[in-house]
MISEKE-414332 format. One line per 4 residues: number of its first residue (from 1); for each residue x, y, z of C-alpha. Coordinates in Angstrom, 2 decimals, always signed. Layout:
BEGIN
NUM = X Y Z | ...;
end
This chain:
BEGIN
1 = +31.93 +13.27 -25.95 | +35.22 +14.67 -27.17 | +33.29 +17.62 -28.61 | +32.52 +18.80 -25.07;
5 = +36.18 +19.01 -24.06 | +37.10 +20.72 -27.34 | +34.23 +23.18 -26.89 | +35.18 +24.24 -23.37;
9 = +38.87 +24.55 -24.29 | +38.06 +26.80 -27.25 | +35.55 +28.90 -25.31 | +38.21 +30.81 -23.39;
13 = +36.22 +30.26 -20.21 | +38.89 +28.18 -18.44 | +42.07 +29.47 -16.87 | +45.36 +28.16 -18.26;
17 = +45.73 +25.80 -15.31 | +42.19 +24.48 -15.81 | +42.79 +24.00 -19.55 | +45.94 +22.02 -18.82;
21 = +44.01 +19.92 -16.30 | +41.39 +19.09 -18.96 | +44.07 +18.04 -21.45 | +45.89 +15.94 -18.84;
25 = +42.63 +14.31 -17.74 | +41.77 +13.40 -21.33 | +44.88 +11.24 -21.55 | +43.79 +9.32 -18.43;
29 = +40.14 +9.04 -19.50 | +38.25 +6.30 -21.34 | +38.30 +8.55 -24.42 | +42.00 +7.73 -24.93;
33 = +42.71 +4.81 -27.28 | +46.22 +3.61 -26.48 | +46.66 +1.43 -29.60 | +46.16 +4.43 -31.86;
37 = +47.52 +6.93 -29.33 | +44.53 +9.12 -29.99 | +41.03 +9.94 -28.76 | +37.74 +8.26 -29.60;
41 = +34.66 +10.39 -30.08 | +32.57 +8.73 -27.36 | +33.45 +6.34 -24.49 | +33.06 +2.68 -25.42;
45 = +30.29 +0.66 -23.80 | +28.40 -2.55 -24.41 | +25.02 -2.09 -26.09 | +22.08 -4.39 -25.45;
49 = +21.27 -6.83 -28.21 | +17.88 -6.55 -29.90 | +16.38 -9.48 -27.97 | +17.53 -8.00 -24.67;
53 = +15.65 -4.72 -25.15 | +12.17 -3.85 -23.90 | +12.21 -6.39 -21.09 | +10.51 -5.30 -17.87;
57 = +12.41 -6.70 -14.87 | +10.28 -8.75 -12.47 | +11.02 -6.28 -9.68 | +9.68 -3.39 -11.75;
61 = +6.64 -5.36 -12.91 | +5.75 -6.11 -9.29 | +5.59 -2.40 -8.50 | +2.28 -2.08 -10.37;
65 = -1.01 -3.77 -9.59 | -2.39 -2.38 -12.84 | +0.22 -4.18 -14.93 | -0.60 -7.39 -13.06;
69 = -4.30 -6.94 -13.80 | -3.70 -6.27 -17.49 | -1.59 -9.42 -17.87 | -4.11 -11.51 -15.92;
73 = -6.95 -10.26 -18.15 | -4.98 -10.77 -21.37 | -5.17 -7.05 -22.19 | -2.16 -6.24 -24.41;
77 = -2.70 -2.50 -24.80 | +0.17 -1.67 -22.46 | +2.04 -4.86 -21.64 | +2.25 -8.48 -22.68;
81 = +3.87 -11.64 -21.39 | +5.79 -13.75 -23.89 | +6.25 -17.55 -24.06 | +9.39 -17.23 -21.92;
85 = +7.43 -15.50 -19.14 | +9.10 -12.17 -19.82 | +7.15 -8.92 -19.81 | +7.31 -6.30 -22.56;
89 = +5.72 -2.92 -23.20 | +3.61 -2.58 -26.34 | +6.09 -2.63 -29.22 | +4.30 +0.26 -30.94;
93 = +5.26 +2.73 -28.21 | +8.05 +5.05 -29.32 | +8.16 +7.29 -26.23 | +6.37 +8.04 -22.95;
97 = +3.81 +10.10 -24.83 | +2.67 +7.02 -26.75 | +2.35 +5.14 -23.48 | +0.27 +7.92 -21.89;
101 = -2.05 +8.06 -24.90 | -2.73 +4.33 -24.67 | -3.18 +4.44 -20.88 | -6.01 +6.92 -21.41;
105 = -7.70 +4.44 -23.76 | -7.85 +1.65 -21.18 | -11.35 +0.39 -20.32 | -13.20 +2.01 -17.42;
109 = -12.53 -0.95 -15.11 | -8.84 +0.02 -14.94 | -9.24 +3.75 -14.44 | -9.16 +3.72 -10.65;
113 = -5.85 +1.85 -10.56 | -4.54 +4.05 -13.36 | -5.11 +7.18 -11.32 | -3.08 +5.68 -8.50;
117 = -0.27 +4.22 -10.58 | +0.17 +6.33 -13.70 | +3.41 +7.88 -12.47 | +4.70 +4.48 -11.38;
121 = +4.08 +2.99 -14.83 | +5.77 +5.94 -16.53 | +8.72 +5.49 -14.18 | +8.92 +1.77 -15.05;
125 = +8.88 +2.70 -18.74 | +11.79 +5.11 -18.24 | +13.66 +2.49 -16.21 | +13.38 +0.05 -19.12;
129 = +14.29 +2.43 -21.95 | +16.34 +5.12 -20.18 | +15.35 +7.77 -22.72 | +16.69 +10.56 -20.50;
133 = +20.23 +9.28 -21.00 | +20.00 +9.41 -24.81 | +22.86 +11.52 -26.15 | +22.34 +11.01 -29.87;
137 = +23.55 +8.49 -32.40 | +27.13 +8.45 -31.10 | +26.04 +6.48 -28.05 | +23.68 +4.07 -29.77;
141 = +25.72 +2.27 -32.44 | +29.28 +1.26 -33.29 | +31.47 +2.55 -36.06 | +31.05 +5.70 -38.09;
145 = +30.83 +8.59 -35.61 | +29.69 +6.05 -33.03 | +31.16 +4.01 -30.19 | +34.80 +3.06 -30.62;
149 = +35.34 +5.61 -33.38 | +38.22 +8.05 -33.72 | +36.76 +11.02 -35.55 | +39.90 +12.61 -36.98;
153 = +38.09 +15.85 -37.74 | +37.41 +16.25 -34.01 | +40.98 +15.28 -33.09 | +42.11 +18.08 -35.43;
157 = +39.83 +20.47 -33.54 | +41.40 +19.28 -30.29 | +44.80 +20.12 -31.76 | +43.57 +23.60 -32.67;
161 = +42.04 +24.12 -29.22 | +45.34 +23.06 -27.62 | +47.20 +25.53 -29.82 | +44.78 +28.29 -28.81;
165 = +45.32 +27.79 -25.09 | +49.06 +27.52 -25.69 | +49.03 +30.84 -27.54 | +47.09 +32.33 -24.63;
169 = +49.79 +31.02 -22.28 | +52.48 +32.68 -24.42 | +50.59 +35.98 -24.56 | +50.15 +35.96 -20.79;
173 = +53.85 +35.15 -20.30 | +53.02 +32.15 -18.13 | +55.71 +30.26 -16.31 | +57.96 +28.13 -18.49;
177 = +56.80 +24.79 -17.06 | +53.14 +25.49 -17.83 | +54.03 +26.61 -21.35 | +56.23 +23.56 -21.81;
181 = +53.39 +21.24 -20.78 | +51.10 +22.81 -23.39 | +53.76 +22.47 -26.10 | +54.31 +18.79 -25.26;
185 = +50.60 +18.11 -25.63 | +50.52 +19.85 -29.02 | +53.50 +17.84 -30.27 | +51.80 +14.58 -29.23;
189 = +48.58 +15.57 -30.97 | +50.52 +16.42 -34.13 | +52.09 +12.96 -34.03 | +48.63 +11.41 -33.83;
193 = +47.70 +13.08 -37.12 | +50.94 +12.11 -38.85 | +49.46 +9.03 -40.53 | +46.57 +11.15 -41.86;
197 = +49.02 +13.58 -43.46 | +50.63 +10.77 -45.47 | +47.35 +10.08 -47.30 | +46.48 +11.66 -50.62;
201 = +43.38 +13.83 -50.88 | +40.94 +11.11 -51.96 | +42.12 +8.74 -49.23 | +41.80 +11.51 -46.67;
205 = +38.26 +12.19 -47.84 | +37.24 +8.53 -47.50 | +39.13 +7.65 -44.33 | +37.91 +10.23 -41.85;
209 = +37.31 +7.67 -39.08 | +39.17 +4.82 -37.42 | +37.18 +2.10 -35.66 | +37.76 -0.56 -33.05;
213 = +35.14 -2.69 -34.85 | +35.98 -3.90 -38.40 | +33.51 -4.20 -41.25 | +32.36 -0.58 -41.60;
217 = +32.61 -0.52 -45.41 | +34.39 +2.47 -46.91 | +34.93 +3.90 -43.44 | +36.77 +0.81 -42.22;
221 = +39.85 +0.92 -40.00 | +42.26 +2.01 -42.71 | +44.02 +4.94 -41.07;
end
């Protein structure tokens, strides 16, 4: 997320050359939105539709004899097969903890296989839902503070962070080319915010985001 780059620039941890490298890399990254000549909060990606979620691939299903036995016996505590021959985990599970709790409730006849395959089943669950990659709401929906959204508040922080490293360059009497590169970046960032500055206070309050996807209500692509 753009917050990460802003955070490390403002931290003072990087050298001037490293700070300039971060700013240059941002322009070439998938955070840069050319149409708006600005930076989105989070890289765009395609999200799965609702009907495409919680589907266990055949290859993963075949890793577990226990899952095969449960389906064959019609036991839906952990997994079920739908009318399209697709396999799904119990829809009431909200994390791996829920799955583990239900595994422990399986009848005695499955316990031997469970002891052998518990880790495999948990791994299949993670493969399907990829909970470890969850980075918060910004990566799970479109629009307001989500995918495809320019968060102008954060772009303003990027401008401030750029000014800070530029001031550091001035204080350290860095070479003129390095200082000039910093100043060029600041001028470009100021241009990005120019349209925001034309808005009156109420408009600025309501239009804090710009989106690649229309239809976001009051936070629509109005900037």
